[in-house]
C-alpha positions in Angstrom: -25.5 -43.5 -41.3 -28.7 -42.9 -43.3 -29.1 -39.4 -41.8 -25.5 -38.6 -42.7 -25.9 -39.8 -46.3 -29.1 -37.7 -46.7 -27.2 -34.7 -45.4 -24.5 -35.2 -48.0 -27.2 -35.4 -50.7 -28.7 -32.2 -49.6 -25.4 -30.4 -49.6 -24.3 -31.9 -52.9 -25.2 -28.8 -54.9 -23.0 -26.7 -52.6 -19.8 -28.6 -53.3 -17.7 -27.4 -56.2 -17.8 -29.8 -59.2 -14.6 -31.3 -60.7 -14.1 -33.4 -63.7 -14.4 -37.1 -62.6 -12.1 -39.9 -63.4 -14.1 -42.5 -61.6 -17.6 -41.4 -61.0 -19.0 -44.5 -59.4 -18.5 -45.6 -55.7 -17.9 -49.3 -55.6 -18.5 -51.1 -52.4 -20.0 -49.7 -49.1 -18.9 -46.1 -49.3 -21.3 -43.3 -50.1 -20.4 -40.6 -52.6 -21.9 -37.2 -53.0 -20.1 -35.3 -55.7 -16.4 -35.2 -54.7 -17.2 -36.1 -51.1 -16.8 -39.8 -50.2 -18.0 -41.1 -46.8 -16.5 -44.5 -45.8 -16.9 -43.9 -42.0 -18.3 -46.4 -39.5 -17.9 -49.4 -41.8 -15.4 -51.4 -39.7 -12.9 -51.3 -42.7 -9.5 -52.8 -41.9 -7.9 -50.8 -44.7 -8.4 -47.9 -47.1 -10.6 -49.2 -50.0 -9.1 -49.2 -53.5 -12.4 -48.4 -55.0 -12.5 -44.7 -54.0 -12.7 -42.3 -57.0 -9.4 -40.5 -57.5 -11.3 -37.1 -58.0 -12.3 -37.2 -54.3 -11.8 -33.9 -52.5 -13.1 -34.9 -49.0 -12.6 -38.4 -47.8 -14.2 -39.6 -44.5 -12.7 -42.8 -43.1 -13.4 -42.3 -39.4 -14.7 -45.0 -37.0 -13.1 -48.0 -38.8 -10.6 -50.6 -37.8 -7.6 -49.4 -39.9 -4.3 -50.2 -38.2 -1.6 -49.4 -40.8 -1.5 -47.4 -44.0 1.1 -48.3 -46.6 2.4 -46.2 -49.4 0.3 -47.8 -52.1 -2.9 -46.3 -50.8 -4.6 -43.3 -52.4 -2.1 -43.0 -55.2 -2.9 -40.2 -57.6 -5.3 -38.4 -55.3 -4.1 -35.0 -56.4 -7.5 -33.4 -55.6 -7.8 -34.7 -52.1 -7.9 -31.7 -49.6 -9.5 -33.3 -46.4 -8.7 -36.7 -45.0 -10.5 -37.8 -41.9 -8.9 -41.0 -40.3 -10.1 -40.3 -36.8 -11.3 -43.0 -34.4 -9.3 -45.9 -35.9 -6.5 -48.0 -34.4 -3.7 -46.7 -36.6 -0.3 -47.4 -35.3 1.8 -46.8 -38.4 1.7 -44.7 -41.5 4.3 -45.2 -44.3 6.3 -42.1 -44.8 5.9 -42.2 -48.6 2.1 -42.3 -48.2 1.9 -38.5 -47.9 3.6 -38.1 -51.4 0.3 -39.3 -52.9 -1.5 -36.3 -51.4 0.3 -33.2 -52.6 -2.7 -30.9 -52.1 -3.9 -32.1 -48.7 -5.0 -29.3 -46.4 -6.7 -31.0 -43.5 -5.5 -34.2 -41.9 -7.5 -35.7 -39.0 -5.8 -38.5 -37.1 -7.6 -38.0 -33.8 -8.2 -41.0 -31.5 -5.7 -43.4 -32.9 -2.7 -45.2 -31.5 0.2 -43.4 -33.1 3.3 -43.3 -30.9 5.0 -40.5 -32.9 4.0 -37.7 -35.3 3.8 -39.5 -38.6 7.1 -39.4 -40.6 6.7 -37.7 -43.9 3.8 -35.5 -42.9 6.2 -32.5 -43.3 6.1 -33.2 -47.0 2.5 -31.9 -47.1 3.3 -28.4 -48.3 -0.3 -27.2 -48.3 -1.3 -28.7 -45.0 -3.2 -26.2 -42.8 -4.7 -28.3 -40.0 -3.3 -31.4 -38.3 -5.3 -33.1 -35.6 -3.4 -35.7 -33.5 -5.5 -35.4 -30.4 -5.9 -38.6 -28.3 -3.0 -40.7 -29.5 -0.1 -42.3 -27.8 2.6 -39.7 -28.7 5.2 -39.4 -25.9 8.1 -37.8 -27.7 8.6 -34.9 -30.1 12.0 -34.3 -31.7 13.4 -30.8 -32.4 12.9 -31.4 -36.1 9.3 -32.5 -35.7 8.5 -29.5 -33.5 10.0 -27.3 -36.2 8.0 -28.9 -39.0 4.8 -28.1 -37.0 5.6 -24.4 -37.4 4.5 -24.6 -41.1 0.9 -25.8 -40.2 -1.7 -23.2 -39.3 -3.5 -25.3 -36.7 -2.0 -28.2 -34.7 -3.8 -30.3 -32.1 -1.6 -32.5 -30.0 -3.8 -32.6 -26.9 -4.5 -35.7 -24.9 -1.2 -37.4 -25.6 1.7 -38.5 -23.4 4.1 -35.7 -24.2 6.3 -34.9 -21.2 9.1 -32.7 -22.7 9.3 -30.0 -25.3 12.8 -29.7 -27.0 14.2 -26.6 -28.4 13.1 -26.5 -32.0 15.5 -25.9 -34.9 15.0 -23.0 -37.3 12.1 -23.3 -39.7 12.0 -21.7 -43.1 8.2 -21.6 -43.1 6.2 -20.3 -40.1 2.4 -20.3 -40.5 1.2 -21.7 -37.2 -1.6 -19.8 -35.4 -3.1 -22.4 -33.1 -1.3 -25.0 -31.0 -3.1 -27.3 -28.6 -0.9 -29.2 -26.1 -3.5 -29.6 -23.4 -3.9 -32.8 -21.4 -0.3 -34.1 -21.7 2.4 -34.6 -19.1 4.6 -31.5 -19.8 6.4 -30.5 -16.6 8.5 -27.6 -17.8 8.4 -24.8 -20.4 11.8 -23.6 -21.5 12.4 -20.1 -22.7 13.1 -21.5 -26.2 10.4 -24.1 -26.5 8.2 -21.8 -28.7 10.8 -19.4 -29.9 10.3 -20.1 -33.6 6.5 -19.9 -33.5 6.5 -16.2 -34.1 3.1 -16.3 -35.8 1.3 -18.2 -33.0 -2.0 -16.6 -31.8 -3.5 -19.3 -29.5 -1.6 -21.6 -27.2 -3.3 -24.2 -25.0 -1.3 -25.9 -22.2 -4.2 -26.8 -19.9 -4.2 -30.1 -17.9 -0.4 -30.6 -17.8 2.0 -31.0 -14.9 3.7 -27.6 -15.2 4.9 -26.4 -11.8 6.3 -22.9 -12.5 6.5 -20.2 -15.1 10.0 -18.8 -15.4 11.2 -15.6 -17.0 10.6 -15.3 -20.7 8.7 -18.5 -20.9 6.8 -17.2 -24.0 9.5 -14.9 -25.4 9.3 -13.8 -29.1 5.6 -14.7 -29.4 4.6 -11.1 -30.3 1.4 -12.1 -32.0 0.2 -14.4 -29.2 -3.3 -13.4 -28.1 -4.4 -16.3 -25.8 -2.7 -18.6 -23.3 -4.6 -21.4 -21.5 -2.7 -22.8 -18.5 -5.7 -24.1 -16.6 -5.4 -27.2 -14.4 -1.7 -27.5 -14.0 0.4 -27.6 -10.8 1.8 -24.1 -11.1 2.8 -22.7 -7.8 4.9 -19.7 -8.8 4.8 -17.2 -11.6 8.1 -15.5 -11.9 9.1 -11.9 -12.8 8.7 -11.2 -16.5 7.1 -14.6 -17.1 4.7 -13.0 -19.7 7.2 -10.3 -20.8 7.0 -8.6 -24.2 3.7 -10.0 -25.4 2.1 -6.9 -26.8 -0.8 -8.8 -28.5 -1.7 -10.9 -25.5 -5.4 -10.5 -24.6 -6.4 -13.6 -22.6 -4.6 -15.6 -19.9 -6.1 -18.4 -17.8 -4.2 -19.7 -14.8 -7.3 -21.1 -13.2 -7.3 -24.3 -11.0 -3.6 -24.3 -10.3 -1.7 -24.0 -7.0 -0.5 -20.5 -7.4 0.5 -18.8 -4.2 3.3 -16.6 -5.3 2.9 -13.9 -8.0 6.2 -12.0 -8.6 6.1 -8.3 -9.2 6.2 -7.3 -12.8 5.1 -10.7 -14.2 2.8 -8.9 -16.7 5.3 -6.2 -17.5 4.8 -4.9 -21.1 1.5 -6.8 -21.6 -0.5 -3.6 -22.2 -3.1 -5.4 -24.4 -4.1 -8.0 -21.8 -7.9 -7.7 -21.3 -8.9 -11.0 -19.6 -7.1 -12.7 -16.7 -8.4 -15.8 -14.9 -6.7 -16.7 -11.6 -9.6 -18.5 -10.0 -9.1 -21.6 -7.8 -5.6 -21.0 -6.6 -4.0 -20.0 -3.3 -3.4 -16.3 -3.9 -3.5 -14.5 -0.5 -3.3 -10.8 -1.4 -3.6 -8.4 -4.3 -0.6 -6.2 -4.5 0.6 -3.3 -6.7 3.6 -5.4 -7.8 2.0 -8.2 -9.8 -0.8 -5.9 -11.0 1.6 -3.6 -12.6 1.2 -3.3 -16.3 -2.4 -4.4 -16.6 -3.6 -1.1 -18.0 -6.0 -2.6 -20.5 -7.5 -5.4 -18.2 -11.3 -5.6 -18.4 -12.1 -8.9 -16.8 -10.4 -10.3 -13.7 -11.4 -13.5 -11.9 -9.9 -14.0 -8.5 -12.6 -16.3 -7.1 -11.9 -19.3 -4.9 -8.6 -18.1 -3.5 -7.4 -17.3 -0.1 -7.3 -13.5 -0.4 -7.6 -11.8 3.0 -6.7 -8.3 2.0 -5.8 -6.1 -0.9 -4.1 -2.8 -1.3 -6.5 -0.3 -2.5 -3.8 1.3 -4.6 -3.4 -2.0 -6.6 -6.5 -1.2 -8.6 -4.8 2.0 -9.9 -3.0 -0.2 -12.5 -6.3 -1.5 -13.9 -8.3 1.6 -14.7 -10.3 -0.1 -17.4 -11.5 -3.0 -15.3 -15.2 -3.8 -15.9 -15.8 -7.2 -14.3 -14.2 -8.3 -11.0 -14.9 -11.5 -9.0 -13.6 -12.0 -5.5 -16.1 -14.8 -4.8 -15.3 -17.3 -2.1 -12.2 -15.8 -0.5 -11.4 -14.8 3.1 -12.1 -11.1 3.1 -13.4 -10.0 6.4 -13.8 -6.2 5.9 -13.6 -3.6 3.2 -11.5 -0.5 4.0 -12.2 3.0 2.9 -12.1 3.5 -0.8 -11.6 -0.2 -1.5 -12.4 0.1 -5.2 -12.2 3.9 -5.7 -9.7 3.5 -8.6 -12.1 1.3 -10.6 -14.2 4.1 -12.1 -15.3 1.9 -15.0 -16.2 -1.2 -13.1 -19.6 -2.5 -14.1 -19.9 -5.8 -12.1 -18.4 -6.7 -8.7 -18.8 -10.1 -7.0 -17.9 -10.3 -3.3 -20.1 -13.3 -2.4 -19.1 -16.2 -0.1 -16.5 -14.3 1.9 -16.5 -13.5 5.6 -17.3 -9.9 5.3 -18.9 -8.6 8.5 -18.3 -4.9 8.1 -17.9 -2.2 5.6 -16.1 1.1 6.1 -18.6 3.8 5.6 -16.7 4.9 2.5 -15.8 1.3 1.3 -17.9 1.5 -1.9 -17.4 5.1 -2.7 -16.4 6.2 -6.2 -18.1 3.2 -8.0 -20.4 5.4 -10.0 -20.6 3.1 -13.0 -21.3 -0.2 -11.2 -24.3 -2.0 -12.6 -24.2 -5.3 -10.7 -23.1 -6.0 -7.1 -23.1 -9.4 -5.4 -22.7 -9.4 -1.6 -24.3 -12.8 -1.0 -23.3 -15.3 1.7 -21.6 -12.8 4.0 -22.6 -11.5 7.4 -23.5 -8.0 6.3 -27.0 -7.7 7.7 -25.8 -4.7 9.8 -25.1 -2.7 6.6 -28.8 -2.7 5.7 -30.3 -2.8 9.2 -28.2 0.2 10.4 -29.0 2.6 7.7 -26.1 4.9 8.6 -23.6 2.4 7.0 -24.9 2.8 3.4 -25.7 6.4 3.8 -22.4 7.6 2.3 -22.4 4.9 -0.5 -23.9 6.2 -3.7 -24.1 4.0 -6.8 -26.4 5.9 -9.2 -26.3 3.2 -12.0 -26.5 0.0 -9.9 -29.3 -2.1 -11.4 -28.8 -5.5 -9.7 -28.0 -6.2 -6.0 -27.7 -9.8 -4.7 -27.9 -9.8 -0.9 -28.8 -13.4 -0.2 -27.8 -15.4 2.9 -26.7 -12.4 5.1 -28.8 -13.0 8.2 -30.9 -9.9 7.4 -33.8 -9.5 9.8 -34.9 -5.9 9.4 -35.2 -3.7 6.3 -35.5 -0.1 7.6 -37.1 2.8 5.9 -35.5 3.8 2.6 -32.8 1.2 3.1 -31.7 1.3 -0.6 -32.3 4.9 -1.5 -28.6 5.5 -2.4 -29.2 3.1 -5.4 -31.9 4.9 -7.3 -31.5 2.9 -10.5 -31.9 -0.5 -8.8 -34.2 -2.9 -10.8 -33.4 -6.3 -9.4 -33.0 -7.1 -5.7 -32.3 -10.6 -4.4 -32.9 -11.1 -0.6 -33.2 -14.9 -0.7 -32.3 -17.0 2.4 -32.5 -14.2 4.9 -34.7 -14.5 8.0 -36.4 -11.2 7.4 -38.9 -10.4 10.1 -39.6 -6.7 9.8 -40.0 -4.7 6.6 -40.6 -1.1 7.6 -43.0 1.1 5.5 -41.2 2.8 2.6 -38.4 0.2 2.9 -37.9 0.1 -0.9 -38.6 3.7 -1.6 -37.8 5.4 -4.0 -37.0 2.3 -6.1 -39.0 1.2 -9.1 -38.0 -2.5 -8.9 -38.7 -4.9 -11.7 -37.8 -8.0 -9.8 -37.8 -8.8 -6.1 -36.7 -12.2 -4.8 -37.2 -13.2 -1.2 -38.3 -16.3 0.7 -38.8 -15.4 4.4 -41.2 -17.3 6.7 -40.4 -15.1 9.7 -42.4 -12.0 9.0 -43.9 -10.2 11.9 -47.4 -9.4 10.5 -48.6 -6.3 12.1 -49.7 -2.9 10.8 -46.2 -2.0 9.7 -46.4 -4.7 7.0 -49.8 -3.8 5.6 -48.3 -1.7 2.8 -46.4 -4.5 1.2 -49.1 -6.1 -0.8 -50.3 -2.8 -2.3 -46.7 -1.9 -3.2 -46.1 -5.3 -5.0 -49.3 -4.9 -7.0 -48.4 -1.3 -7.9 -45.0 -2.3 -9.4 -46.5 -5.4 -11.0 -43.8 -7.6 -9.6 -43.7 -11.4 -10.2 -45.3 -12.9 -7.1 -43.7 -16.3 -7.8 -40.3 -15.0 -6.7 -41.7 -13.4 -3.5 -42.4 -15.6 -0.4 -43.3 -13.6 2.7 -45.1 -15.7 5.3 -46.1 -14.7 8.8 -44.6 -16.2 12.0 -46.4 -13.8 14.4 -49.1 -13.4 15.7 -50.0 -17.1 16.0 -53.4 -16.8 14.3 -51.6 -15.6 11.1 -48.7 -18.1 11.2 -47.7 -19.5 7.8 -50.1 -17.3 5.9 -48.8 -15.3 2.9 -48.7 -11.6 3.8 -49.9 -10.7 0.4 -53.0 -12.7 0.8 -54.0 -11.4 4.2 -56.7 -8.7 4.5 -55.0 -5.6 5.8 -57.8 -5.2 8.4 -56.2 -8.2 10.2 -52.8 -6.5 10.3 -53.0 -4.5 13.5 -50.4 -3.1 15.9 -50.1 -3.3 19.6 -48.0 -1.3 22.1 -46.5 -4.6 23.3 -44.6 -5.4 20.1 -42.3 -8.5 20.3 -39.6 -6.7 18.3 -36.3 -6.1 20.1 -36.2 -2.5 21.0 -33.7 -0.3 22.8 -35.6 1.5 25.5 -32.6 3.2 27.1 -29.9 4.6 24.9 -26.3 4.6 26.0 -24.8 8.1 26.7 -21.4 9.7 26.1 -18.8 8.7 28.7 -15.7 10.6 29.8 -12.8 9.0 31.6 -9.2 9.7 32.5 -6.6 7.4 31.1 -6.2 4.4 33.3 -9.6 4.7 34.8 -12.8 2.7 34.2 -15.5 3.6 31.6 -19.0 2.2 31.7 -21.9 2.1 29.1 -25.4 1.0 29.8 -28.2 -0.1 27.4 -31.7 -1.4 28.2 -33.6 -3.6 25.7 -37.2 -4.9 25.6 -38.7 -7.5 23.4 -39.7 -11.1 22.9 -37.3 -13.6 24.4 -34.6 -14.6 23.8 -32.9 -11.3 23.4 -29.3 -11.0 22.1 -27.3 -7.9 22.9 -23.8 -7.0 21.6 -21.6 -4.0 21.8 -19.7 -2.7 18.8 -16.8 -0.2 18.6 -15.9 1.8 15.5 -12.2 1.3 14.4 -10.9 3.1 11.4 -14.5 3.6 10.1 -15.5 0.0 10.6 -17.5 -1.7 13.4 -15.9 -4.4 15.5 -17.9 -6.6 17.8 -16.5 -6.5 21.3 -15.7 -9.8 23.2 -14.9 -10.2 26.8 -11.3 -10.2 27.9 -9.1 -9.1 30.8 -10.0 -5.4 30.2 -13.5 -5.7 28.6 -16.4 -6.9 30.7 -19.8 -7.6 29.2 -22.9 -8.3 31.3 -26.6 -8.7 30.6 -29.3 -9.0 33.3 -32.6 -10.2 32.1 -36.1 -10.6 33.6 -39.2 -12.0 32.1 -41.5 -10.4 34.7 -43.0 -7.1 33.7 -45.6 -5.4 35.9 -46.0 -8.6 37.7 -46.9 -10.7 34.7 -45.1 -13.2 32.5 -46.0 -12.8 28.9 -43.0 -14.0 26.9 -41.2 -10.7 26.9 -37.9 -9.8 28.4 -36.4 -6.6 29.8 -32.6 -6.8 29.5 -30.0 -4.4 31.0 -26.7 -4.6 29.2 -23.5 -3.2 30.6 -20.2 -2.6 28.9 -17.2 -1.9 31.3 -13.8 -1.0 29.9 -11.2 -1.3 32.6 -7.9 0.7 32.6 -8.9 2.7 29.5 -6.1 3.8 27.1 -6.0 6.4 24.3 -6.8 3.6 21.8 -10.2 3.2 23.5 -11.1 6.7 22.4 -13.8 5.9 19.8 -17.6 5.5 19.2 -19.6 2.7 20.7 -23.0 1.2 19.8 -25.5 -1.2 21.4 -27.2 -3.7 19.1 -30.2 -5.7 20.2 -31.7 -8.7 18.3 -34.3 -11.3 18.5 -36.1 -13.4 16.0 -38.4 -10.5 15.1 -35.8 -8.0 14.2 -32.9 -5.8 15.3 -32.5 -2.4 16.9 -29.4 -0.2 16.9 -28.6 2.5 19.3 -27.0 5.8 18.3 -23.2 6.0 18.3 -21.9 7.4 21.5 -18.4 8.5 22.2 -15.9 7.5 24.8 -13.7 10.5 25.5 -10.5 9.4 27.1 -8.7 12.3 28.8 -5.0 12.3 29.6 -3.6 14.9 32.1 -0.9 17.1 30.9 2.6 15.6 31.0 5.8 17.5 30.1 7.8 16.3 27.2 10.3 19.2 27.7 10.8 21.2 30.8 12.5 24.6 30.9 16.1 24.7 32.2 17.9 27.4 34.2 19.8 30.0 32.1 22.6 32.4 32.7 23.2 35.2 30.2 24.7 38.7 29.9 22.8 41.9 29.7 21.7 42.6 26.1 21.6 39.0 25.1 18.4 37.0 24.3 17.0 34.3 26.6 15.1 31.3 25.3 13.1 28.7 27.4 11.6 25.5 26.0 8.5 24.0 27.5 6.3 21.4 25.8 3.5 19.1 27.2 1.3 16.4 25.8 -2.1 15.3 26.9 -5.7 14.9 25.7 -7.1 17.3 24.9 -4.0 19.1 24.0 -3.0 21.2 27.0 -2.8 25.0 26.9 0.7 26.3 27.9 1.1 29.7 29.7 4.1 31.4 31.3 4.3 33.4 34.6 7.0 35.5 36.1 7.8 35.4 39.8 6.7 38.9 40.4 4.4 41.6 39.0 4.9 43.5 36.8 6.4 41.3 34.1 9.2 43.6 32.8 9.8 41.9 29.5 6.1 41.7 28.7 5.5 45.4 29.5 8.5 46.4 27.4 7.2 44.1 24.6 10.4 42.1 24.6 8.6 38.8 25.2 7.8 36.7 22.2 5.8 33.5 21.6 5.3 32.1 18.1 2.7 29.6 16.8 3.7 26.0 16.6 6.8 26.8 18.7 7.3 25.6 22.2 9.8 28.3 23.1 9.4 31.6 24.8 11.8 34.3 23.9 13.0 37.2 26.1 14.8 39.7 23.9 17.6 42.1 24.9 17.5 41.1 28.6 18.1 43.6 31.4 18.9 43.1 35.1 15.1 43.4 35.8 14.4 40.2 33.8 16.3 38.2 36.3 14.1 35.8 38.3 12.0 32.6 38.1 9.9 31.8 35.0 7.1 29.2 35.4 5.5 27.2 32.7 1.9 26.0 33.3 0.3 23.3 31.1 -3.5 22.9 31.6 -6.3 20.8 30.1 -9.7 19.5 31.4 -7.9 16.5 33.0 -5.4 18.5 35.1 -2.5 20.9 35.4 1.3 20.6 35.7 3.9 23.3 36.1 7.7 23.6 35.9 10.0 26.5 36.6 13.4 27.7 35.5 15.6 30.5 36.8 17.1 33.3 34.7 20.3 34.9 36.0 21.5 38.0 34.3 25.1 39.3 34.6 26.7 42.6 33.5 30.3 41.5 32.9 32.7 43.0 30.4 36.3 42.4 29.6 38.5 45.4 30.8 40.6 45.4 27.7 38.3 44.5 24.8 40.6 46.2 22.3 43.7 44.3 23.2 45.3 42.5 20.1 43.7 39.2 19.1 47.1 37.9 17.9 50.6 37.9 19.3 54.0 37.1 17.8 56.8 36.4 20.3 60.3 35.1 20.3 61.1 31.6 21.5 62.0 31.7 25.2 60.1 34.9 25.8 57.1 34.9 28.2 53.5 35.1 27.1 51.1 37.3 29.0 47.4 37.3 28.2 45.2 39.6 30.2 41.5 38.5 30.6 40.6 41.0 33.3 36.9 41.1 34.2 34.6 42.1 37.1 34.5 38.6 38.4 31.9 37.3 40.9 33.9 34.4 42.4 31.0 32.9 44.2 29.1 32.4 40.9 31.6 32.8 38.1 34.9 31.2 37.0 37.5 31.7 34.3 38.4 28.7 32.1 41.6 28.9 30.0 42.0 26.8 26.9 44.9 26.2 24.5 43.7 25.0 21.1 40.3 24.2 22.6 41.9 22.0 25.4 41.6 23.2 29.0 44.9 24.3 30.6 44.8 22.5 33.9 48.3 21.6 34.9 51.4 23.1 33.2 54.8 23.7 34.7 55.4 26.9 32.8 51.8 28.3 33.1 51.0 30.7 35.9 47.6 32.2 36.7 47.0 35.3 38.8 44.3 37.8 39.6 41.7 35.1 40.2 42.9 33.3 37.0 42.3 36.5 34.9 46.0 36.7 33.9 47.8 33.9 32.2 51.6 33.9 32.0 53.6 31.2 30.1 57.3 31.3 30.7 60.2 29.9 28.6 58.0 29.5 25.5 58.6 26.8 23.0 57.2 26.3 19.5 54.5 24.0 21.0 53.1 27.0 22.8 51.9 28.4 19.5 48.1 28.3 18.9 44.8 29.7 20.0 44.4 30.8 23.6 41.0 31.5 24.9 39.6 32.7 28.3 35.9 31.9 28.9 33.6 33.3 31.6 31.4 30.5 33.0 28.4 30.4 35.3 27.7 26.8 36.3 27.2 25.1 32.9 26.7 28.2 30.9 29.4 30.2 29.1 28.8 33.9 29.2 31.5 35.3 27.0 34.9 34.3 25.4 38.1 36.1 24.4 40.5 34.6 21.9 44.2 35.4 21.3 46.3 33.7 18.6 50.0 33.2 19.5 52.9 32.5 17.2 56.2 31.5 18.7 59.2 32.1 16.3 62.9 31.6 16.4 65.0 34.8 16.9 65.9 35.0 13.2 62.3 34.6 12.1 61.1 37.0 14.8 63.5 39.9 13.9 62.7 39.5 10.2 59.0 39.6 10.4 56.7 42.5 10.4 55.0 41.0 13.3 57.8 42.1 15.7 57.2 45.7 14.7 53.4 45.4 15.2 53.9 43.6 18.5 56.2 46.4 19.9 53.8 49.1 18.8 50.9 47.3 20.6 53.0 46.8 23.7 54.0 50.5 23.9 50.4 51.6 23.3 49.1 49.2 26.0 51.7 50.4 28.5 50.9 54.0 27.9 47.2 53.4 28.2 47.6 51.5 31.4 49.8 54.2 32.9 47.3 56.9 32.0 44.5 54.9 33.6 46.4 54.5 36.8 47.1 58.2 37.0 43.4 59.0 36.4 42.3 56.9 39.3 44.8 58.6 41.7 44.8 62.3 40.5 42.4 64.9 39.1 41.2 65.3 35.6 43.4 68.3 34.8 46.6 66.5 35.8 45.2 63.4 34.0 44.9 65.4 30.7 48.4 66.7 31.0 49.9 63.3 31.7 47.8 61.7 28.9 49.3 64.1 26.4 52.8 63.4 27.6 52.1 59.6 27.5 50.8 59.9 24.0 53.9 61.8 22.9 56.2 59.2 24.5 54.1 56.5 22.8 54.6 58.1 19.4 58.3 58.5 20.0 58.6 54.8 21.1 56.9 53.7 17.9 59.2 55.7 15.7 62.2 54.4 17.6 61.0 50.8 17.1 60.4 51.4 13.5 63.9 52.8 13.0 65.6 49.9 14.7 63.6 47.4 12.7 64.4 49.1 9.4 68.1 49.3 10.2 68.2 45.6 11.0 66.1 44.7 8.0 68.4 46.7 5.7 71.5 45.1 7.1 70.1 41.7 6.5 69.1 42.6 2.9 72.6 44.1 2.1 75.4 42.2 3.9 79.0 43.6 3.7 80.9 42.4 0.6 84.5 41.3 0.7 87.0 44.0 -0.5 88.3 43.7 -4.0 91.6 42.0 -4.1 94.3 43.1 -6.7 94.9 40.7 -9.5 98.5 39.9 -10.1 99.7 39.1 -13.6 
């Protein structure tokens, strides 16, 4: 209390002076200008002796239980009233009429069951603190009155429900703190009138879900704190239309479901905290719209995977934490889209492999944390980080990764690296130039497993040259025994010597490339020498990432060890490891690696390939073909296999007529062979050969060529006949009955059994007697060989009544065609039985008769037509008057 009073005396000159009505403090209170301090006096009530010119009145930490309307009458100048830490249960509603200019009212840590009645009459009130009371209910009117106050603190109460507020004429609220209550649900209208709200705190409630439009109309809202609730689901458009939103915290909930589009139209959001939830994946859907996001905390979740394309929605992200998740591997281009990312935290996962391009594209990364994984191989096998370039990386944390060996120039792809943390790794071997070309400013390591031989002699000199802090570097020897537990830096380099018989695990026989046919067995071998015990494992590269092989029904791992070398037992082992893959499949076609380890280090073999071959197998085989002379033949032949088989064609005899005549065509990416404009010489067997290194297959097809032609190709393609008249359709051809057949169809349906249909001349002539109207339609004759149709002839037939037939032009045309056909047939018969001279004379006579017949037919038709157009009229009868 004395210190507080002194502070008020010191600050007295800084408080504005007002004309005093009562200038003397009576009683225990302390006055400094217009500031009156009556706190911590165990007062049961507000004293009557307080000067009425008081501007700041401090009454905290007393025993005040009720405040009646008679207190502080006439305190027109009072602006700040602190009644915190009392036991106030009731305040008279007329009490606030005495304080027309009050701006700050602090009622924190009292026992008020409701928001004090009458507080809404404080027209100038800017801050209301009701934290840590017993308020359990808020009415719609009370919630609306709060809208006029700039800052409201209702945290640590018992509020369980927020009603829909009524309309407020005055909206000034900017900060609303409802943390540590019992609110279970947020309606879409709960904050609808708080249009000026900037900060909303709802932490430590019992909210279980966020529905659509939970914060609608809060267009000025910048920060939402939903930490420590019981939220399990965040629905679509939960944060919709919040253009000013910058900071959202959903940490320490039970979120497992994030709907797509939950941040739609939140283009200004820059910080999002989703740590300590049950999120299992990062998807494009819920990341959509976060174009301005700079900080994203996804630590302490259950994320096992993420879509690399998800980060395309967060191009401005600078800080990302995936600490303590369940990520096991990083695929190619995991963070390629995060071009502006400066700090990435991947610690405490289960990452045991990185795709060789996993960290590509992160050119602006400054800090990378890979601690507490099993990523030793990434450093020990220098090839893993070879394709990863981070030119601006300054800090790398690689603690607790079971790292045993640091090879030469292990971190050269990070030229700007200044801080390197290798704590809690059992480092045994640090090769010369391990940290070149780095100019480190801080190195942290605490290994007591160093193999102290000549290969470590450079370390002390390097540490002194860079002037590194030795207090952060612990490097103690574990071998040879005379140097055990000594600090490497303190050992004279003359004592650091090398021997041929080094205890490090070393691969003395490299595995070699293996080739095997599909279904066969593949075997790899690897010999290792070093101090016992030796550990050997085999890895296979899958999609750019290594996977450790384990024994199963098709994978057999064996290691034969011996501790006797040249007849002596000296603590060393020679191990022969064997990997057998039984019944290999195409999925086994990959790169394999042998990895040897002991407590002094690791050694990695080169990557060797297993080439799985598959003999050719036809996917399409050629089929027999039958075509006519002059047509084009096409054979299909396709085969699969590994490597891809080469397909070649052969003809049954030499020479190959189509090839010599350049009528044979094969095009790229086409499995067909084309024989153009075939002749009778092209007839024969064509054989397709598919060949690769694993074998050869062949398949053949026969090409049959026929020279058929219809005898009367110029016969009419349409006929019009009278009902009841017969139809005759001639399809004469040089038929080879042993191979060929004629098929007749009526309207595309085969004519098999018909009472009025007759076939003759080996089915080359079709006659239909006593025609009816149903006989109209398309008639076709087709020449077939087995399942191949060689050619087709079509005739369209119209069957008309006698009246229709005589009145159509079709009857005239039909008769003319019939006469011409009859004359032509007659002339052909004469030619075959007589000489050419006689044939010429008869042909001229036949032509004359044909012309005469045509004219006669025309005349008859015209007479009939004229009679039908002009019927006889009745004679004129006389008219009798």
